[in-house]
Each structure stands twice: as structure tokens, then as C-alpha cells.
N, C-alpha and C positions, 0 to 999 in steps of 0.2 A: 621778241622771243622767237627763236628758230627751232625747227625740229631737226634732231640729229639725223644725218643721212646714213643710217646703218642698213645693212641688208636684213630684211625682216623674214620671219619664219616662212619656209617654203612648203610646209605641210598642208596648208589649207588654201592660202591665197597670198599672192605676192603683193606686199603693201610698201614697197621700197621708198616711195615718196610720201607715204601716208602716215604710218605709225612710227612712233619715236623710239622703238626698242633697239637695244643692242642685242639682237635676237640670235646671233650665232651661238652664244652661250645658252640662251633660253631654249633654242631648239634642242640642243643636246640634253638639257635638263628635263625636257618632256619626252625624250625618246623612250619607247617602251622597252622593258626588259625582254629577254628571249621568250619567256612564258608567263606573262602577267595574268593575275587572277582577273576574272570579269569585273570585279569592283575597281581594281586599280586601272584597268583598261578604260572603264567608263569614266573614272575621274580624270584620266589623261585626256580623253576625248572631250569632256566637258571643259577642261582647262584650255584646250586648243580652241574650242568653239567660243569661249568667253574672250580669249585673246583676240580672235578674229573679229568678233562683234565690237570689241573695244577699239580696234584699229579702224573699223568702218565708221563708228560713231565719231571718233577723233577726226577723221577725214571730213566728215560732214559738219564739224564744228559743234557737235553735241558733247561738250567736254564733261558735263555732269554725268551723262549716261556712260561715256567712255570710262570715267573713274570707276563706276560701279562694276563694269565688265572686267576691267583690268584688276580690280581688287578681288573679284571672284576668281579670276585665273590665278592670282597670287595665293589665295586661300587654298586652292586645290593643288597647285604645283610647288609652292614655296620657292619659285625661281626668282632670285634676288634682282635679276635684270628688270623685272616688272616694276620695281621701285622707281626706276627711271621713267617708265611709261606713265605711271600714276602721278609722279611729280610733274611731268610735262603737261598732263591733262589738267592738274590743279592750277598750274601757272597760266595756261591758256584760258581756263575758266575765270581766273582772276581778271584777265584782260577784258572780259565781258561784264562780269559782276561787280568789279571793284570791291569785292568783299575781302578785306585784309586777311581773314582766316584762311582763305584759299591760298594766298601767297605764303602764309606761315606754314601751312601744311606742305606745300611744294618744297619750301626750304628744308623742312625736317626730312622729307623723303630723299631729296638730293643728298643731304648729309649722311643719311643711312646708307645710301647707295655708295657714296665715296668711302665710307667706313668699310663696307663689304669689300670693295675693290682693294682697299689698303690691306685687308686681312688675307687676301688671296695671294698664293705663292707666285702666280704668274698673271697679274692683272692685265686686262686689255688696255693698252696705253690710249687708244682712241676713245674708248668708253670712258676712261677716267678723265681725259681732257674735256670731253663733252659734258660730263657731269660737273666737273669743277667750273667750267665756263657757265653752265646753266645756274649753278649755285651762286656764282658771283653776280649774275644778272638779277636774281631774286633778292640777294642780300642788299 
């Protein structure tokens, strides 16, 4: 299993060789509006913090913890690119646990991410290629 070499969010920490995200789209999804309410701003900050924590845990090989942080970031931001991060974390977790459910979860998440990209008017070709390659690996 390999980690996609995408440029990762620049707002908190550069994780270019660490986190598996296709974050150029994710970063724009988390940009604050001109005048966000305090609750929206707090949610965005929490989503960024959870994303950063997920990347850190992924880099350390703590895939179970990375999953929980990336899922929290997704809950708050609804950034579909995080589906790839979560799938990568489950796939790597499977390599350690040999729990087939982790691999099945990764497969479902990769499929969901490919579906999202297919529905996009201008999908990122590199992101789609990475997701399809990762999906083929887990299938």
C-alpha cells in the first residue's frame, strides 16, 4: 500500500510526505467565509485540528487513531476528500490487524470517493487515478 503524494493542507502543518489527502480541494472546502459566525469558525478550526491530528497519527503508524481524527474532521467539514484519508488509514490499519472488516471499510470508502469524483464536473485526474489504483489494490 502506498500513500498518495499529494500536497497537503498548508494552514496548520505541511504533511506532504505524511498524510494521504488530496488536500488542495480539501483546503478550499475548509476556507472560512468573509464573516463566519463564531460557531462556524470554531467548527472549521476543530475540523482543521482534527485533520492535522489525523495526519500526525497516520505518520506515526497509529492508523486506528488517525481514522477517528479524520472521521471527526469529515463530520465537521463534510469535505469528501477526507474519504480518501479515511480509506487509506483503514487499509494501512488492515496491514497491521489483518481484520478483513478494515479492508472492507477501506474498499467502501474508496468507492464512495471515486463516486464523488465521478459526480464532479471537473474531477482532479490525479486524485481519481490514485483512488482507483488504491481501490484496485484492496479489491
